[in-house]
N, CA, C, O and CB atoms as a CASP TS submission, in Angstrom:
PFRMAT TS
TARGET T0000
AUTHOR 0000-0000-0000
METHOD Language model
MODEL 1
PARENT N/A
ATOM      1  N   MET     1      76.722  80.184 107.497  1.00  0.00           N
ATOM      2  CA  MET     1      75.782  79.100 107.574  1.00  0.00           C
ATOM      3  C   MET     1      76.032  78.377 108.888  1.00  0.00           C
ATOM      4  O   MET     1      77.176  78.163 109.289  1.00  0.00           O
ATOM      5  CB  MET     1      75.910  78.145 106.353  1.00  0.00           C
ATOM      6  N   THR     2      74.929  77.999 109.560  1.00  0.00           N
ATOM      7  CA  THR     2      75.008  77.267 110.811  1.00  0.00           C
ATOM      8  C   THR     2      74.072  76.075 110.749  1.00  0.00           C
ATOM      9  O   THR     2      72.911  76.211 110.365  1.00  0.00           O
ATOM     10  CB  THR     2      74.662  78.174 112.010  1.00  0.00           C
ATOM     11  N   VAL     3      74.578  74.903 111.126  1.00  0.00           N
ATOM     12  CA  VAL     3      73.752  73.716 111.273  1.00  0.00           C
ATOM     13  C   VAL     3      73.766  73.351 112.749  1.00  0.00           C
ATOM     14  O   VAL     3      74.807  73.004 113.307  1.00  0.00           O
ATOM     15  CB  VAL     3      74.267  72.527 110.374  1.00  0.00           C
ATOM     16  N   MET     4      72.597  73.433 113.374  1.00  0.00           N
ATOM     17  CA  MET     4      72.489  73.151 114.806  1.00  0.00           C
ATOM     18  C   MET     4      72.327  71.650 115.007  1.00  0.00           C
ATOM     19  O   MET     4      71.343  71.069 114.550  1.00  0.00           O
ATOM     20  CB  MET     4      71.295  73.926 115.442  1.00  0.00           C
ATOM     21  N   THR     5      73.287  71.012 115.689  1.00  0.00           N
ATOM     22  CA  THR     5      73.220  69.568 115.915  1.00  0.00           C
ATOM     23  C   THR     5      73.279  69.195 117.390  1.00  0.00           C
ATOM     24  O   THR     5      73.082  68.028 117.728  1.00  0.00           O
ATOM     25  CB  THR     5      74.343  68.884 115.182  1.00  0.00           C
ATOM     26  N   THR     6      73.539  70.136 118.266  1.00  0.00           N
ATOM     27  CA  THR     6      73.580  69.847 119.697  1.00  0.00           C
ATOM     28  C   THR     6      72.184  70.017 120.279  1.00  0.00           C
ATOM     29  O   THR     6      71.239  70.296 119.541  1.00  0.00           O
ATOM     30  CB  THR     6      74.598  70.769 120.427  1.00  0.00           C
ATOM     31  N   ASN     7      72.041  69.854 121.583  1.00  0.00           N
ATOM     32  CA  ASN     7      70.728  69.900 122.212  1.00  0.00           C
ATOM     33  C   ASN     7      70.567  71.046 123.207  1.00  0.00           C
ATOM     34  O   ASN     7      70.242  70.794 124.367  1.00  0.00           O
ATOM     35  CB  ASN     7      70.464  68.604 122.904  1.00  0.00           C
ATOM     36  N   PRO     8      70.780  72.287 122.797  1.00  0.00           N
ATOM     37  CA  PRO     8      70.518  73.398 123.717  1.00  0.00           C
ATOM     38  C   PRO     8      69.007  73.563 123.897  1.00  0.00           C
ATOM     39  O   PRO     8      68.213  73.061 123.101  1.00  0.00           O
ATOM     40  CB  PRO     8      71.158  74.722 123.191  1.00  0.00           C
ATOM     41  N   SER     9      68.638  74.262 124.933  1.00  0.00           N
ATOM     42  CA  SER     9      67.216  74.527 125.154  1.00  0.00           C
ATOM     43  C   SER     9      66.686  75.451 124.064  1.00  0.00           C
ATOM     44  O   SER     9      67.454  76.143 123.396  1.00  0.00           O
ATOM     45  CB  SER     9      66.982  75.149 126.554  1.00  0.00           C
ATOM     46  N   ALA    10      65.365  75.457 123.891  1.00  0.00           N
ATOM     47  CA  ALA    10      64.748  76.325 122.886  1.00  0.00           C
ATOM     48  C   ALA    10      65.072  77.788 123.153  1.00  0.00           C
ATOM     49  O   ALA    10      65.275  78.559 122.215  1.00  0.00           O
ATOM     50  CB  ALA    10      63.231  76.121 122.862  1.00  0.00           C
ATOM     51  N   ASP    11      65.124  78.179 124.427  1.00  0.00           N
ATOM     52  CA  ASP    11      65.476  79.564 124.769  1.00  0.00           C
ATOM     53  C   ASP    11      66.889  79.902 124.329  1.00  0.00           C
ATOM     54  O   ASP    11      67.140  81.004 123.841  1.00  0.00           O
ATOM     55  CB  ASP    11      65.336  79.796 126.273  1.00  0.00           C
ATOM     56  N   GLN    12      67.815  78.966 124.496  1.00  0.00           N
ATOM     57  CA  GLN    12      69.202  79.198 124.071  1.00  0.00           C
ATOM     58  C   GLN    12      69.301  79.303 122.555  1.00  0.00           C
ATOM     59  O   GLN    12      70.039  80.139 122.033  1.00  0.00           O
ATOM     60  CB  GLN    12      70.116  78.071 124.578  1.00  0.00           C
ATOM     61  N   VAL    13      68.563  78.463 121.857  1.00  0.00           N
ATOM     62  CA  VAL    13      68.564  78.511 120.391  1.00  0.00           C
ATOM     63  C   VAL    13      67.998  79.848 119.921  1.00  0.00           C
ATOM     64  O   VAL    13      68.557  80.488 119.031  1.00  0.00           O
ATOM     65  CB  VAL    13      67.741  77.331 119.795  1.00  0.00           C
ATOM     66  N   GLN    14      66.881  80.266 120.529  1.00  0.00           N
ATOM     67  CA  GLN    14      66.268  81.527 120.140  1.00  0.00           C
ATOM     68  C   GLN    14      67.228  82.693 120.374  1.00  0.00           C
ATOM     69  O   GLN    14      67.360  83.570 119.520  1.00  0.00           O
ATOM     70  CB  GLN    14      64.963  81.747 120.914  1.00  0.00           C
ATOM     71  N   GLU    15      67.884  82.703 121.503  1.00  0.00           N
ATOM     72  CA  GLU    15      68.842  83.774 121.811  1.00  0.00           C
ATOM     73  C   GLU    15      69.994  83.765 120.811  1.00  0.00           C
ATOM     74  O   GLU    15      70.434  84.826 120.370  1.00  0.00           O
ATOM     75  CB  GLU    15      69.387  83.621 123.250  1.00  0.00           C
ATOM     76  N   TYR    16      70.483  82.591 120.450  1.00  0.00           N
ATOM     77  CA  TYR    16      71.563  82.466 119.473  1.00  0.00           C
ATOM     78  C   TYR    16      71.130  83.037 118.124  1.00  0.00           C
ATOM     79  O   TYR    16      71.897  83.748 117.474  1.00  0.00           O
ATOM     80  CB  TYR    16      71.989  80.991 119.319  1.00  0.00           C
ATOM     81  N   ILE    17      69.907  82.729 117.704  1.00  0.00           N
ATOM     82  CA  ILE    17      69.378  83.241 116.441  1.00  0.00           C
ATOM     83  C   ILE    17      69.349  84.768 116.462  1.00  0.00           C
ATOM     84  O   ILE    17      69.802  85.415 115.518  1.00  0.00           O
ATOM     85  CB  ILE    17      67.963  82.679 116.175  1.00  0.00           C
ATOM     86  N   PHE    18      68.820  85.336 117.531  1.00  0.00           N
ATOM     87  CA  PHE    18      68.760  86.799 117.636  1.00  0.00           C
ATOM     88  C   PHE    18      70.154  87.418 117.647  1.00  0.00           C
ATOM     89  O   PHE    18      70.376  88.457 117.025  1.00  0.00           O
ATOM     90  CB  PHE    18      68.000  87.211 118.899  1.00  0.00           C
ATOM     91  N   GLN    19      71.095  86.788 118.350  1.00  0.00           N
ATOM     92  CA  GLN    19      72.461  87.310 118.394  1.00  0.00           C
ATOM     93  C   GLN    19      73.108  87.287 117.017  1.00  0.00           C
ATOM     94  O   GLN    19      73.755  88.255 116.618  1.00  0.00           O
ATOM     95  CB  GLN    19      73.305  86.507 119.378  1.00  0.00           C
ATOM     96  N   LEU    20      72.937  86.190 116.291  1.00  0.00           N
ATOM     97  CA  LEU    20      73.477  86.127 114.926  1.00  0.00           C
ATOM     98  C   LEU    20      72.898  87.232 114.058  1.00  0.00           C
ATOM     99  O   LEU    20      73.627  87.925 113.349  1.00  0.00           O
ATOM    100  CB  LEU    20      73.186  84.760 114.293  1.00  0.00           C
ATOM    101  N   SER    21      71.589  87.390 114.121  1.00  0.00           N
ATOM    102  CA  SER    21      70.912  88.390 113.309  1.00  0.00           C
ATOM    103  C   SER    21      71.379  89.800 113.638  1.00  0.00           C
ATOM    104  O   SER    21      71.618  90.606 112.738  1.00  0.00           O
ATOM    105  CB  SER    21      69.417  88.286 113.497  1.00  0.00           C
ATOM    106  N   GLU    22      71.505  90.092 114.903  1.00  0.00           N
ATOM    107  CA  GLU    22      71.934  91.429 115.330  1.00  0.00           C
ATOM    108  C   GLU    22      73.399  91.685 115.019  1.00  0.00           C
ATOM    109  O   GLU    22      73.773  92.803 114.662  1.00  0.00           O
ATOM    110  CB  GLU    22      71.692  91.609 116.818  1.00  0.00           C
ATOM    111  N   ARG    23      74.221  90.670 115.150  1.00  0.00           N
ATOM    112  CA  ARG    23      75.663  90.850 114.917  1.00  0.00           C
ATOM    113  C   ARG    23      75.992  90.995 113.429  1.00  0.00           C
ATOM    114  O   ARG    23      76.954  91.670 113.061  1.00  0.00           O
ATOM    115  CB  ARG    23      76.441  89.668 115.503  1.00  0.00           C
ATOM    116  N   PHE    24      75.191  90.360 112.586  1.00  0.00           N
ATOM    117  CA  PHE    24      75.429  90.391 111.140  1.00  0.00           C
ATOM    118  C   PHE    24      74.172  90.860 110.411  1.00  0.00           C
ATOM    119  O   PHE    24      73.583  90.091 109.652  1.00  0.00           O
ATOM    120  CB  PHE    24      75.862  88.995 110.624  1.00  0.00           C
ATOM    121  N   PRO    25      73.754  92.096 110.626  1.00  0.00           N
ATOM    122  CA  PRO    25      72.476  92.571 110.078  1.00  0.00           C
ATOM    123  C   PRO    25      72.431  92.638 108.549  1.00  0.00           C
ATOM    124  O   PRO    25      71.349  92.566 107.966  1.00  0.00           O
ATOM    125  CB  PRO    25      72.175  93.929 110.630  1.00  0.00           C
ATOM    126  N   GLN    26      73.572  92.772 107.898  1.00  0.00           N
ATOM    127  CA  GLN    26      73.609  92.874 106.439  1.00  0.00           C
ATOM    128  C   GLN    26      73.766  91.522 105.761  1.00  0.00           C
ATOM    129  O   GLN    26      73.721  91.432 104.534  1.00  0.00           O
ATOM    130  CB  GLN    26      74.734  93.782 106.014  1.00  0.00           C
ATOM    131  N   ALA    27      73.952  90.461 106.557  1.00  0.00           N
ATOM    132  CA  ALA    27      74.188  89.130 105.998  1.00  0.00           C
ATOM    133  C   ALA    27      72.895  88.336 105.899  1.00  0.00           C
ATOM    134  O   ALA    27      71.969  88.520 106.689  1.00  0.00           O
ATOM    135  CB  ALA    27      75.203  88.369 106.847  1.00  0.00           C
ATOM    136  N   GLU    28      72.853  87.454 104.916  1.00  0.00           N
ATOM    137  CA  GLU    28      71.796  86.451 104.878  1.00  0.00           C
ATOM    138  C   GLU    28      72.343  85.259 105.653  1.00  0.00           C
ATOM    139  O   GLU    28      73.351  84.673 105.256  1.00  0.00           O
ATOM    140  CB  GLU    28      71.379  86.061 103.383  1.00  0.00           C
ATOM    141  N   ILE    29      71.700  84.899 106.733  1.00  0.00           N
ATOM    142  CA  ILE    29      72.171  83.836 107.618  1.00  0.00           C
ATOM    143  C   ILE    29      71.354  82.578 107.330  1.00  0.00           C
ATOM    144  O   ILE    29      70.125  82.585 107.398  1.00  0.00           O
ATOM    145  CB  ILE    29      72.053  84.256 109.128  1.00  0.00           C
ATOM    146  N   ILE    30      72.059  81.512 107.011  1.00  0.00           N
ATOM    147  CA  ILE    30      71.432  80.243 106.666  1.00  0.00           C
ATOM    148  C   ILE    30      71.481  79.344 107.893  1.00  0.00           C
ATOM    149  O   ILE    30      72.549  79.112 108.460  1.00  0.00           O
ATOM    150  CB  ILE    30      72.137  79.569 105.442  1.00  0.00           C
ATOM    151  N   LEU    31      70.318  78.840 108.303  1.00  0.00           N
ATOM    152  CA  LEU    31      70.242  77.937 109.446  1.00  0.00           C
ATOM    153  C   LEU    31      69.573  76.635 109.039  1.00  0.00           C
ATOM    154  O   LEU    31      68.661  76.616 108.212  1.00  0.00           O
ATOM    155  CB  LEU    31      69.479  78.592 110.610  1.00  0.00           C
ATOM    156  N   SER    32      70.041  75.556 109.632  1.00  0.00           N
ATOM    157  CA  SER    32      69.455  74.247 109.405  1.00  0.00           C
ATOM    158  C   SER    32      69.742  73.383 110.621  1.00  0.00           C
ATOM    159  O   SER    32      70.455  73.797 111.535  1.00  0.00           O
ATOM    160  CB  SER    32      70.009  73.594 108.104  1.00  0.00           C
ATOM    161  N   GLY    33      69.190  72.201 110.625  1.00  0.00           N
ATOM    162  CA  GLY    33      69.457  71.250 111.699  1.00  0.00           C
ATOM    163  C   GLY    33      68.228  71.002 112.559  1.00  0.00           C
ATOM    164  O   GLY    33      67.269  71.774 112.551  1.00  0.00           O
ATOM    165  N   TYR    34      68.286  69.919 113.290  1.00  0.00           N
ATOM    166  CA  TYR    34      67.162  69.464 114.103  1.00  0.00           C
ATOM    167  C   TYR    34      66.658  70.516 115.079  1.00  0.00           C
ATOM    168  O   TYR    34      65.452  70.623 115.296  1.00  0.00           O
ATOM    169  CB  TYR    34      67.552  68.236 114.859  1.00  0.00           C
ATOM    170  N   GLN    35      67.556  71.294 115.670  1.00  0.00           N
ATOM    171  CA  GLN    35      67.160  72.288 116.666  1.00  0.00           C
ATOM    172  C   GLN    35      66.495  73.512 116.035  1.00  0.00           C
ATOM    173  O   GLN    35      65.958  74.359 116.747  1.00  0.00           O
ATOM    174  CB  GLN    35      68.370  72.722 117.470  1.00  0.00           C
ATOM    175  N   ILE    36      66.528  73.609 114.725  1.00  0.00           N
ATOM    176  CA  ILE    36      65.948  74.749 114.005  1.00  0.00           C
ATOM    177  C   ILE    36      64.651  74.355 113.308  1.00  0.00           C
ATOM    178  O   ILE    36      63.628  75.025 113.449  1.00  0.00           O
ATOM    179  CB  ILE    36      66.948  75.302 112.979  1.00  0.00           C
ATOM    180  N   ILE    37      64.706  73.267 112.559  1.00  0.00           N
ATOM    181  CA  ILE    37      63.587  72.858 111.712  1.00  0.00           C
ATOM    182  C   ILE    37      62.438  72.337 112.574  1.00  0.00           C
ATOM    183  O   ILE    37      62.624  71.480 113.437  1.00  0.00           O
ATOM    184  CB  ILE    37      64.035  71.777 110.699  1.00  0.00           C
ATOM    185  N   GLY    38      61.259  72.874 112.319  1.00  0.00           N
ATOM    186  CA  GLY    38      60.063  72.396 112.991  1.00  0.00           C
ATOM    187  C   GLY    38      59.910  72.863 114.423  1.00  0.00           C
ATOM    188  O   GLY    38      59.012  72.402 115.127  1.00  0.00           O
ATOM    189  N   GLN    39      60.761  73.762 114.867  1.00  0.00           N
ATOM    190  CA  GLN    39      60.674  74.276 116.232  1.00  0.00           C
ATOM    191  C   GLN    39      59.849  75.560 116.224  1.00  0.00           C
ATOM    192  O   GLN    39      59.718  76.218 115.192  1.00  0.00           O
ATOM    193  CB  GLN    39      62.094  74.530 116.830  1.00  0.00           C
ATOM    194  N   ASP    40      59.307  75.901 117.360  1.00  0.00           N
ATOM    195  CA  ASP    40      58.512  77.126 117.506  1.00  0.00           C
ATOM    196  C   ASP    40      59.461  78.282 117.839  1.00  0.00           C
ATOM    197  O   ASP    40      59.582  78.691 118.994  1.00  0.00           O
ATOM    198  CB  ASP    40      57.408  76.962 118.622  1.00  0.00           C
ATOM    199  N   LEU    41      60.130  78.796 116.806  1.00  0.00           N
ATOM    200  CA  LEU    41      61.128  79.851 116.976  1.00  0.00           C
ATOM    201  C   LEU    41      60.755  81.049 116.113  1.00  0.00           C
ATOM    202  O   LEU    41      60.049  80.910 115.115  1.00  0.00           O
ATOM    203  CB  LEU    41      62.546  79.338 116.614  1.00  0.00           C
ATOM    204  N   ASP    42      61.231  82.215 116.502  1.00  0.00           N
ATOM    205  CA  ASP    42      61.046  83.437 115.711  1.00  0.00           C
ATOM    206  C   ASP    42      62.319  83.681 114.922  1.00  0.00           C
ATOM    207  O   ASP    42      63.423  83.589 115.459  1.00  0.00           O
ATOM    208  CB  ASP    42      60.703  84.670 116.622  1.00  0.00           C
ATOM    209  N   PHE    43      62.156  83.995 113.630  1.00  0.00           N
ATOM    210  CA  PHE    43      63.303  84.221 112.763  1.00  0.00           C
ATOM    211  C   PHE    43      63.261  85.628 112.203  1.00  0.00           C
ATOM    212  O   PHE    43      62.319  85.988 111.497  1.00  0.00           O
ATOM    213  CB  PHE    43      63.340  83.194 111.627  1.00  0.00           C
ATOM    214  N   PRO    44      64.280  86.434 112.510  1.00  0.00           N
ATOM    215  CA  PRO    44      64.371  87.774 111.926  1.00  0.00           C
ATOM    216  C   PRO    44      64.465  87.689 110.393  1.00  0.00           C
ATOM    217  O   PRO    44      64.696  86.615 109.836  1.00  0.00           O
ATOM    218  CB  PRO    44      65.598  88.531 112.500  1.00  0.00           C
ATOM    219  N   GLY    45      64.287  88.813 109.737  1.00  0.00           N
ATOM    220  CA  GLY    45      64.241  88.861 108.285  1.00  0.00           C
ATOM    221  C   GLY    45      65.488  88.408 107.560  1.00  0.00           C
ATOM    222  O   GLY    45      65.408  87.982 106.408  1.00  0.00           O
ATOM    223  N   ASN    46      66.643  88.489 108.207  1.00  0.00           N
ATOM    224  CA  ASN    46      67.878  88.094 107.520  1.00  0.00           C
ATOM    225  C   ASN    46      68.259  86.633 107.772  1.00  0.00           C
ATOM    226  O   ASN    46      69.378  86.216 107.471  1.00  0.00           O
ATOM    227  CB  ASN    46      69.017  88.995 107.958  1.00  0.00           C
ATOM    228  N   ILE    47      67.321  85.862 108.325  1.00  0.00           N
ATOM    229  CA  ILE    47      67.540  84.441 108.578  1.00  0.00           C
ATOM    230  C   ILE    47      66.794  83.642 107.525  1.00  0.00           C
ATOM    231  O   ILE    47      65.621  83.894 107.250  1.00  0.00           O
ATOM    232  CB  ILE    47      67.078  84.043 110.011  1.00  0.00           C
ATOM    233  N   ARG    48      67.489  82.671 106.939  1.00  0.00           N
ATOM    234  CA  ARG    48      66.870  81.775 105.957  1.00  0.00           C
ATOM    235  C   ARG    48      67.021  80.341 106.469  1.00  0.00           C
ATOM    236  O   ARG    48      68.119  79.915 106.828  1.00  0.00           O
ATOM    237  CB  ARG    48      67.524  81.943 104.526  1.00  0.00           C
ATOM    238  N   ILE    49      65.918  79.606 106.499  1.00  0.00           N
ATOM    239  CA  ILE    49      65.915  78.234 106.987  1.00  0.00           C
ATOM    240  C   ILE    49      66.001  77.282 105.805  1.00  0.00           C
ATOM    241  O   ILE    49      65.320  77.463 104.795  1.00  0.00           O
ATOM    242  CB  ILE    49      64.651  77.948 107.834  1.00  0.00           C
ATOM    243  N   MET    50      66.842  76.269 105.942  1.00  0.00           N
ATOM    244  CA  MET    50      66.945  75.242 104.918  1.00  0.00           C
ATOM    245  C   MET    50      66.629  73.906 105.586  1.00  0.00           C
ATOM    246  O   MET    50      67.309  73.481 106.520  1.00  0.00           O
ATOM    247  CB  MET    50      68.372  75.232 104.243  1.00  0.00           C
ATOM    248  N   ASN    51      65.593  73.265 105.090  1.00  0.00           N
ATOM    249  CA  ASN    51      65.105  72.034 105.711  1.00  0.00           C
ATOM    250  C   ASN    51      65.896  70.789 105.357  1.00  0.00           C
ATOM    251  O   ASN    51      65.953  69.845 106.144  1.00  0.00           O
ATOM    252  CB  ASN    51      63.696  71.822 105.335  1.00  0.00           C
ATOM    253  N   TYR    52      66.502  70.778 104.187  1.00  0.00           N
ATOM    254  CA  TYR    52      67.161  69.563 103.702  1.00  0.00           C
ATOM    255  C   TYR    52      68.580  69.865 103.242  1.00  0.00           C
ATOM    256  O   TYR    52      68.883  70.970 102.793  1.00  0.00           O
ATOM    257  CB  TYR    52      66.357  68.935 102.555  1.00  0.00           C
ATOM    258  N   ILE    53      69.440  68.866 103.362  1.00  0.00           N
ATOM    259  CA  ILE    53      70.829  69.030 102.931  1.00  0.00           C
ATOM    260  C   ILE    53      70.881  69.315 101.434  1.00  0.00           C
ATOM    261  O   ILE    53      71.773  70.030 100.978  1.00  0.00           O
ATOM    262  CB  ILE    53      71.660  67.770 103.269  1.00  0.00           C
ATOM    263  N   ARG    54      69.949  68.775 100.667  1.00  0.00           N
ATOM    264  CA  ARG    54      69.942  69.064  99.217  1.00  0.00           C
ATOM    265  C   ARG    54      69.686  70.548  98.951  1.00  0.00           C
ATOM    266  O   ARG    54      70.195  71.101  97.976  1.00  0.00           O
ATOM    267  CB  ARG    54      68.865  68.210  98.500  1.00  0.00           C
ATOM    268  N   ASP    55      68.891  71.200  99.824  1.00  0.00           N
ATOM    269  CA  ASP    55      68.656  72.636  99.681  1.00  0.00           C
ATOM    270  C   ASP    55      69.936  73.419  99.931  1.00  0.00           C
ATOM    271  O   ASP    55      70.226  74.393  99.237  1.00  0.00           O
ATOM    272  CB  ASP    55      67.556  73.102 100.643  1.00  0.00           C
ATOM    273  N   ILE    56      70.691  72.989 100.920  1.00  0.00           N
ATOM    274  CA  ILE    56      71.964  73.647 101.229  1.00  0.00           C
ATOM    275  C   ILE    56      72.923  73.468 100.055  1.00  0.00           C
ATOM    276  O   ILE    56      73.573  74.420  99.624  1.00  0.00           O
ATOM    277  CB  ILE    56      72.587  73.074 102.542  1.00  0.00           C
ATOM    278  N   LYS    57      73.005  72.247  99.543  1.00  0.00           N
ATOM    279  CA  LYS    57      73.884  71.958  98.409  1.00  0.00           C
ATOM    280  C   LYS    57      73.509  72.823  97.207  1.00  0.00           C
ATOM    281  O   LYS    57      74.380  73.422  96.575  1.00  0.00           O
ATOM    282  CB  LYS    57      73.812  70.463  98.036  1.00  0.00           C
ATOM    283  N   GLN    58      72.219  72.888  96.891  1.00  0.00           N
ATOM    284  CA  GLN    58      71.763  73.694  95.753  1.00  0.00           C
ATOM    285  C   GLN    58      72.092  75.168  95.968  1.00  0.00           C
ATOM    286  O   GLN    58      72.553  75.837  95.044  1.00  0.00           O
ATOM    287  CB  GLN    58      70.247  73.517  95.536  1.00  0.00           C
ATOM    288  N   TYR    59      71.863  75.677  97.167  1.00  0.00           N
ATOM    289  CA  TYR    59      72.161  77.074  97.468  1.00  0.00           C
ATOM    290  C   TYR    59      73.649  77.363  97.275  1.00  0.00           C
ATOM    291  O   TYR    59      74.010  78.380  96.684  1.00  0.00           O
ATOM    292  CB  TYR    59      71.733  77.417  98.906  1.00  0.00           C
ATOM    293  N   LEU    60      74.502  76.485  97.763  1.00  0.00           N
ATOM    294  CA  LEU    60      75.944  76.694  97.624  1.00  0.00           C
ATOM    295  C   LEU    60      76.379  76.631  96.165  1.00  0.00           C
ATOM    296  O   LEU    60      77.256  77.385  95.744  1.00  0.00           O
ATOM    297  CB  LEU    60      76.709  75.656  98.440  1.00  0.00           C
ATOM    298  N   GLU    61      75.773  75.738  95.396  1.00  0.00           N
ATOM    299  CA  GLU    61      76.095  75.659  93.972  1.00  0.00           C
ATOM    300  C   GLU    61      75.677  76.936  93.251  1.00  0.00           C
ATOM    301  O   GLU    61      76.410  77.438  92.399  1.00  0.00           O
ATOM    302  CB  GLU    61      75.411  74.442  93.332  1.00  0.00           C
ATOM    303  N   GLU    62      74.492  77.466  93.593  1.00  0.00           N
ATOM    304  CA  GLU    62      74.044  78.725  92.999  1.00  0.00           C
ATOM    305  C   GLU    62      74.956  79.877  93.397  1.00  0.00           C
ATOM    306  O   GLU    62      75.277  80.734  92.574  1.00  0.00           O
ATOM    307  CB  GLU    62      72.607  79.030  93.416  1.00  0.00           C
ATOM    308  N   LEU    63      75.366  79.895  94.638  1.00  0.00           N
ATOM    309  CA  LEU    63      76.273  80.939  95.119  1.00  0.00           C
ATOM    310  C   LEU    63      77.613  80.859  94.401  1.00  0.00           C
ATOM    311  O   LEU    63      78.183  81.880  94.016  1.00  0.00           O
ATOM    312  CB  LEU    63      76.479  80.820  96.637  1.00  0.00           C
ATOM    313  N   GLU    64      78.105  79.650  94.226  1.00  0.00           N
ATOM    314  CA  GLU    64      79.377  79.468  93.517  1.00  0.00           C
ATOM    315  C   GLU    64      79.246  79.967  92.070  1.00  0.00           C
ATOM    316  O   GLU    64      80.159  80.604  91.544  1.00  0.00           O
ATOM    317  CB  GLU    64      79.811  77.966  93.541  1.00  0.00           C
ATOM    318  N   HIS    65      78.126  79.679  91.444  1.00  0.00           N
ATOM    319  CA  HIS    65      77.896  80.137  90.071  1.00  0.00           C
ATOM    320  C   HIS    65      77.905  81.664  90.005  1.00  0.00           C
ATOM    321  O   HIS    65      78.516  82.237  89.102  1.00  0.00           O
ATOM    322  CB  HIS    65      76.556  79.586  89.532  1.00  0.00           C
ATOM    323  N   VAL    66      77.247  82.319  90.933  1.00  0.00           N
ATOM    324  CA  VAL    66      77.201  83.771  90.981  1.00  0.00           C
ATOM    325  C   VAL    66      78.600  84.350  91.194  1.00  0.00           C
ATOM    326  O   VAL    66      78.972  85.338  90.559  1.00  0.00           O
ATOM    327  CB  VAL    66      76.255  84.238  92.093  1.00  0.00           C
ATOM    328  N   MET    67      79.362  83.740  92.076  1.00  0.00           N
ATOM    329  CA  MET    67      80.704  84.224  92.367  1.00  0.00           C
ATOM    330  C   MET    67      81.612  84.109  91.148  1.00  0.00           C
ATOM    331  O   MET    67      82.477  84.960  90.942  1.00  0.00           O
ATOM    332  CB  MET    67      81.300  83.454  93.538  1.00  0.00           C
ATOM    333  N   HIS    68      81.430  83.076  90.345  1.00  0.00           N
ATOM    334  CA  HIS    68      82.247  82.908  89.149  1.00  0.00           C
ATOM    335  C   HIS    68      81.888  83.920  88.056  1.00  0.00           C
ATOM    336  O   HIS    68      82.710  84.228  87.193  1.00  0.00           O
ATOM    337  CB  HIS    68      82.093  81.493  88.613  1.00  0.00           C
ATOM    338  N   GLU    69      80.667  84.429  88.101  1.00  0.00           N
ATOM    339  CA  GLU    69      80.238  85.421  87.107  1.00  0.00           C
ATOM    340  C   GLU    69      80.842  86.790  87.376  1.00  0.00           C
ATOM    341  O   GLU    69      80.942  87.608  86.461  1.00  0.00           O
ATOM    342  CB  GLU    69      78.718  85.527  87.088  1.00  0.00           C
ATOM    343  N   LYS    70      81.243  87.052  88.605  1.00  0.00           N
ATOM    344  CA  LYS    70      81.766  88.378  88.964  1.00  0.00           C
ATOM    345  C   LYS    70      83.185  88.561  88.537  1.00  0.00           C
ATOM    346  O   LYS    70      83.767  89.621  88.766  1.00  0.00           O
ATOM    347  CB  LYS    70      81.663  88.607  90.440  1.00  0.00           C
TER
END
């Protein structure tokens, strides 16, 4: 999971997104933060955007529940 809070250029953010996706093709990559939400960016299929901290919290709680079932 990555929360973008710094102010890189849109080109740098886009390149970072592509690098994450390519480096971890089997992973579901969670992105959030001001530099991600509402920006004109392309997101590969393994990228999931979370707009609100409550969404991140809910996702982590669901993940924890799944992990405890295994």
